[in-house]
C-alpha positions, 0 to 999 in steps of 0.5 A: 411477753414471749421469749424465743427458745433456741432453735433445736437441731434437726430432728434426729432419726429414731434410734434402734434399741438393743432388742431391735425395736425402734425408739422415737426421738424425744419431742422437742420444742418447735424450731424457733418457736416462741414460748412464754417464759413461764411456759418453760416450766410446763415443757417436759423434762427432755425439752427443758434439758435440750433448751438448757443445753442449747442455751437460752437467748440472753435477753430473757434475763432482762425480761425475767427481771423486769416482767416476771420479778419486777426488779432491776436487772442489776438486782437479778445479776447480784442474786444469781451471782453473774457479772453483768458484763458477761450477759451484756456482751452476749446480748450485744454479740447475739451469743446464747447463754451457756448451759450453766447460765441457762440452768440458772435461768431455768431454776428461776422460771421453774421455781416461779411457776411452782410458787405461782401454783402454790400461792395461786397468784404470779405477783405473790409468787414474785413477792415470796421469791424476793423476801427473806425466808426464815426457813432459808436462814433469812435468805431470799428464795431467789438468792438460793437459786444459784446452786443446786442445793439451794434450788432443791431446798426452795422447791422442797419448801414450796412442796411442803407448803402445797401439801401442808407438811411441816417444815 
């Protein structure tokens, strides 16, 4: 399944550094380029930031719920603490997600990608994200991704699993 990333603004010309040197503008995703949801995590940090700032297409929420996580869209709304009316309105009007909303989507995509790498299976990664975890006080990893602190804790747990460090 592919998602349309927001069109990036026209490429900015190179900026001049203090010492008179030119510094090339950071690379961005191609204008209107289609990128699979999981590929968001593979973009470099500058491109990820730009995608978040530009706002993602709201239809990504439904695809992420059903295709990536295998849950009803309503369950995803509950997990990331969104009012369904907001996303439904944005889908109906063609309005992009806000940077804050896009950031929550990005957290889910990044954590799912990291969990897939650690567990070596996308379905296992989805299941891991949807089950209560003792290391998170009995909460599901997905439910922790609405805050930066929760996101950091979930990624820390995955990193510890990956490197065999006790938690």
